C-alpha positions in Angstrom: -23.0 -10.9 -7.6 -20.2 -9.6 -5.2 -16.8 -8.4 -6.0 -14.1 -11.1 -5.6 -11.3 -10.5 -3.1 -8.7 -10.6 -5.9 -10.5 -7.9 -7.9 -10.7 -5.5 -5.0 -8.5 -2.4 -5.0 -6.1 -2.5 -2.0 -5.5 1.0 -0.4 -2.9 2.0 2.1 -3.9 5.1 4.2 -1.0 6.9 6.0 -0.1 10.1 7.6 -3.5 11.7 8.0 -4.9 13.4 11.1 -7.0 10.9 13.0 -10.5 12.3 12.3 -9.7 12.6 8.5 -8.2 9.1 8.5 -11.3 7.7 10.3 -13.6 9.3 7.7 -11.6 8.0 4.8 -11.1 4.5 6.1 -14.7 4.1 7.0 -15.7 5.3 3.5 -13.3 2.8 1.9 -14.6 -0.1 4.1 -18.1 0.6 2.8 -17.0 0.1 -0.9 -17.5 -3.4 -2.3 -14.6 -3.0 -4.7 -12.0 -1.7 -2.2 -10.2 -2.9 0.9 -7.8 -1.3 3.4 -4.2 -2.5 3.7 -3.3 -2.6 7.4 -1.0 0.2 8.3 2.2 -1.0 9.9 3.7 2.0 11.8 6.7 0.1 13.1 7.9 -0.9 9.6 9.7 1.0 6.9 6.9 2.7 4.9 8.4 2.1 1.5 9.0 -1.6 2.1 5.5 -1.9 3.6 3.9 -0.2 0.6 5.7 -2.5 -1.8 5.3 -5.7 0.1 1.7 -5.2 1.3 0.2 -5.6 -2.2 -1.3 -2.1 -2.1 -2.7 -0.8 -5.4 -2.7 2.9 -4.2 -1.8 5.1 -1.3 -3.8 7.9 0.3 -1.4 10.0 2.3 -1.4 13.2 4.3 0.5 16.2 2.8 3.0 18.0 4.9 3.0 21.7 4.2 1.1 20.9 1.0 3.8 18.5 -0.2 4.3 14.7 -0.2 6.9 13.3 2.2 10.0 11.9 0.7 8.8 8.3 1.5 5.7 8.9 -0.5 7.7 10.4 -3.4 9.8 7.2 -3.4 6.6 5.1 -3.5 5.6 6.8 -6.8 8.8 5.7 -8.4 8.9 2.1 -7.1 8.6 -0.7 -9.6 5.8 -1.1 -10.1 4.9 2.5 -9.2 2.0 3.2 -6.9 -0.3 6.1 -7.4 -0.4 8.4 -4.3 -3.4 10.6 -3.5 -2.1 13.4 -1.3 -4.7 15.0 1.0 -4.1 18.5 2.6 -5.1 18.8 6.2 -7.1 22.0 5.6 -9.3 23.0 2.7 -10.1 19.6 1.4 -7.5 19.9 -1.4 -6.2 16.6 -2.9 -3.5 16.0 -5.4 -2.9 12.8 -7.4 0.7 11.8 -8.0 1.4 9.1 -10.5 3.9 8.0 -13.1 2.4 7.8 -16.6 4.0 6.6 -19.8 5.0 9.3 -22.2 5.9 8.4 -25.8 8.0 10.5 -28.1 8.6 9.2 -31.6 12.3 9.6 -32.5 12.3 8.0 -35.9 15.6 6.6 -37.2 18.5 7.7 -35.1 22.2 7.4 -35.1 24.1 6.0 -32.1 25.0 9.6 -31.1 21.4 10.7 -31.3 20.4 7.6 -29.3 22.8 8.6 -26.6 21.6 12.2 -26.6 18.0 11.1 -26.3 18.9 8.8 -23.4 20.7 11.6 -21.6 17.9 14.0 -22.1 15.3 11.5 -20.9 17.3 10.5 -17.8 17.8 14.2 -16.9 14.2 15.2 -17.4 12.9 13.2 -14.4 11.0 15.4 -11.9 12.4 13.7 -8.8 15.9 12.4 -8.6 16.8 9.4 -6.5 
């Protein structure tokens, strides 16, 4: 029994050297549970990533770092995981937002405000 289209993982591939992009896209096309999201180079990347229905992004790293557009995608609502691929060495890094739970117990209003400030200031990337 085949995988239904709605159950397939939609992947957007961007910013990779052509040969590496070709290898990755052909590999994804061969997977029964995955499909490629068409890349729209003329559009705003963040809007395209959000509106395309992508479930994940595979992106080239620049100097071993994500581009600011890719960082923004991680923090979109809903956030998208981004798998960054380095041009050399085959190194990959998975960037994703994951829930973190800290039990605070009973708190006063002042403690609630302090916890809110601390949580808001602890974000890795600021908008």
